[in-house]
C-alpha positions in Angstrom: 68.0 14.8 -17.5 69.0 13.9 -14.2 66.9 11.2 -12.5 69.0 10.5 -9.2 67.0 11.8 -6.3 69.1 12.2 -2.7 65.9 10.3 -1.0 62.9 8.6 -1.4 60.7 11.9 -0.2 62.3 13.7 -2.8 61.8 10.9 -5.2 58.4 11.3 -4.7 58.1 15.0 -4.1 55.0 16.8 -6.4 54.3 13.5 -7.4 51.9 12.5 -4.5 48.2 13.1 -3.9 45.1 11.4 -2.1 43.5 8.6 -3.8 45.9 7.7 -6.0 46.2 4.2 -8.0 49.5 2.9 -7.3 51.4 -0.3 -8.8 54.1 -1.5 -6.3 56.7 -4.3 -7.4 57.5 -6.8 -4.9 56.9 -10.4 -3.4 56.1 -10.9 -0.1 59.1 -8.8 1.6 61.3 -9.8 -1.4 62.2 -7.0 -4.1 59.8 -4.4 -2.3 60.6 -0.9 -2.4 60.4 -0.2 1.2 62.1 3.4 1.2 59.3 4.8 -0.8 56.5 2.9 1.1 58.0 4.7 4.3 58.1 7.7 2.3 54.6 7.7 1.0 53.6 6.8 4.8 55.3 9.8 6.0 53.8 12.1 3.4 50.2 11.7 4.8 48.4 10.9 1.6 45.3 9.1 2.2 42.9 7.1 0.1 45.1 5.0 -1.8 44.5 1.9 -4.2 47.6 -0.3 -4.2 48.0 -3.0 -7.2 50.5 -5.4 -5.8 51.1 -8.8 -5.5 50.5 -9.0 -2.0 49.9 -6.2 1.0 53.4 -7.2 2.8 53.0 -8.2 6.7 52.0 -6.7 9.7 53.8 -3.3 9.8 56.4 -4.1 6.8 55.9 -3.3 3.3 52.6 -2.0 2.3 51.5 -3.4 5.9 52.9 -0.1 7.3 50.2 1.9 5.4 47.8 -0.7 6.3 48.4 0.6 9.9 48.1 4.2 9.1 44.6 3.6 7.5 46.0 5.4 4.0 45.1 2.6 2.0 41.3 2.2 0.6 41.5 -0.7 -1.8 43.9 -3.5 -2.4 44.4 -4.9 -6.0 46.1 -8.4 -4.8 46.6 -12.2 -5.3 47.9 -13.1 -1.9 47.0 -11.8 1.3 47.8 -14.0 4.0 50.4 -13.5 6.6 48.8 -9.8 7.4 46.5 -9.9 10.6 45.5 -6.2 10.2 44.9 -6.7 6.2 42.5 -9.4 7.4 40.8 -7.7 10.2 40.4 -4.5 8.3 38.7 -6.5 5.2 36.5 -8.6 7.1 35.2 -5.5 9.3 34.3 -3.6 5.9 37.2 -1.0 6.2 39.2 -2.3 3.4 38.1 -2.7 -0.3 39.6 -6.1 -1.9 39.7 -7.0 -5.4 41.0 -10.2 -5.7 43.2 -10.9 -8.9 45.0 -14.7 -9.8 48.8 -13.8 -9.9 49.1 -14.3 -13.6 46.3 -11.8 -14.4 47.4 -9.5 -12.0 51.1 -9.6 -13.8 49.3 -9.5 -17.3 46.8 -6.4 -16.2 50.1 -4.7 -15.3 51.9 -5.7 -18.7 48.6 -5.1 -20.9 48.7 -1.5 -18.9 52.1 -0.8 -19.8 51.6 -1.9 -23.6 48.7 0.3 -23.6 46.0 -2.7 -23.9 42.7 -1.8 -22.2 41.8 -5.2 -21.6 42.2 -8.9 -22.3 40.2 -12.4 -22.5 41.7 -15.1 -20.2 40.0 -18.5 -19.0 41.6 -18.1 -15.8 38.9 -17.5 -12.8 35.8 -18.2 -14.8 33.1 -20.0 -12.7 34.8 -18.7 -9.9 34.5 -15.4 -7.8 36.9 -13.9 -9.6 34.3 -14.2 -12.6 31.6 -12.3 -11.3 30.4 -9.3 -13.1 32.8 -9.6 -15.5 32.1 -9.8 -19.2 32.0 -13.2 -20.6 32.6 -14.6 -24.3 33.1 -17.6 -25.9 36.0 -18.3 -28.1 37.6 -21.6 -29.8 40.9 -22.9 -28.3 43.4 -24.5 -30.4 41.6 -27.6 -30.9 38.5 -26.0 -31.8 36.5 -26.3 -28.8 34.4 -23.5 -27.5 35.7 -22.1 -24.0 34.4 -19.3 -22.0 36.5 -16.7 -21.2 36.3 -13.4 -19.0 37.3 -9.9 -19.8 40.1 -8.7 -17.8 41.1 -4.9 -17.7 44.5 -3.4 -18.0 45.8 -1.6 -15.3 46.9 2.2 -15.8 48.4 3.6 -12.6 49.4 7.2 -11.5 52.2 5.9 -10.1 54.8 3.0 -10.1 57.1 2.2 -7.5 59.9 -0.5 -7.6 62.7 -1.9 -6.3 66.1 -3.2 -8.4 69.5 -4.2 -7.5 71.6 -1.7 -9.8 70.4 1.1 -11.6 72.8 3.5 -14.1 72.5 7.2 -14.0 70.1 7.0 -17.3 67.7 4.8 -15.2 68.6 1.3 -17.0 67.5 -1.3 -14.5 68.8 -4.8 -13.2 66.8 -6.8 -10.9 68.4 -9.5 -8.7 66.8 -13.5 -9.2 63.1 -13.3 -8.0 63.2 -9.5 -7.2 62.4 -9.4 -11.1 59.0 -10.6 -10.2 56.2 -8.4 -10.2 58.8 -5.2 -10.5 59.1 -5.1 -14.2 55.3 -5.2 -14.9 54.6 -2.5 -12.3 57.3 -0.4 -13.6 55.7 -0.3 -16.9 52.1 0.6 -16.3 52.1 3.9 -14.1 52.2 7.0 -15.5 55.4 7.9 -13.4 58.0 5.1 -12.3 60.0 5.8 -9.4 62.6 3.5 -8.3 64.6 2.7 -5.6 67.8 0.7 -6.0 70.9 -1.3 -3.9 73.6 0.4 -6.3 73.9 3.3 -8.8 76.7 3.1 -11.5 77.9 5.4 -14.0 75.9 5.3 -17.7 77.2 2.7 -20.2 78.9 0.5 -17.6 76.2 -2.0 -17.4 76.1 -4.7 -20.0 73.1 -4.1 -22.5 72.6 -8.1 -22.4 71.9 -7.8 -18.8 69.8 -4.5 -18.8 66.0 -6.2 -17.5 64.2 -2.9 -17.9 65.3 0.2 -20.1 65.7 3.5 -18.6 62.8 4.9 -20.8 60.5 3.8 -18.3 62.1 5.3 -15.4 61.6 8.8 -14.4 63.4 8.9 -10.7 65.7 7.0 -9.2 66.7 6.8 -5.5 69.5 4.3 -3.7 68.3 3.3 -0.5 71.0 1.4 0.5 72.0 -0.3 3.1 69.1 -2.6 3.6 68.2 -5.3 6.0 67.3 -8.4 4.0 64.0 -9.2 6.0 62.5 -12.9 6.2 58.7 -12.9 5.3 57.8 -16.1 7.8 60.5 -18.4 9.3 59.8 -22.1 10.2 62.4 -23.8 12.7 62.3 -27.5 13.4 61.1 -28.0 17.3 63.6 -28.7 19.6 63.5 -32.4 21.1 63.6 -32.5 24.5 66.5 -34.7 26.5 
């Protein structure tokens, strides 16, 4: 089975439709599947729900799809640095489900493992817990604690970014780009990965593979990439 496609548009051909739930890897602008996000934008599909750590920044990452009004809901942890996100949310144009970062990663991992839900103490007593089932469990010291039920994420599509892939879909992530890409990859019915380099099957050290190819349906090489910086802080120059 050939998993390698010539470009992002062809890698998504026959998959995209309106009102999909898409799990997207990345953290800020690190490790985001930018070629695939561009292809989704260009396809014109609408009514999308994204499960992603964040929504990028203005006109970068998922922020591009917010600009074109293709996203109806975000399931996210961090939503700073994005003025368009803020505007749409405050005006009621965008539905937002805030999810603590660790909980979001576990919801994706649970979905990938076929687990429909799990209990956690994270968010108890906050806005995050509203409308969710509460249950008492003893902790390791036998003290009863309140937990809330969180649902596993079962996405229609996973889009991720890796450093290297072999032609069978085995993936290696580089440094912090590993973050949400791995759990996002496993929770989708179909996983499409964009990578910086494709190498022959068998050339990757098995001990260095982070995601086995069984989870990856399609691959596209998106290189070369322009390494973007999400937020730059510089020292103010002193006047003479």
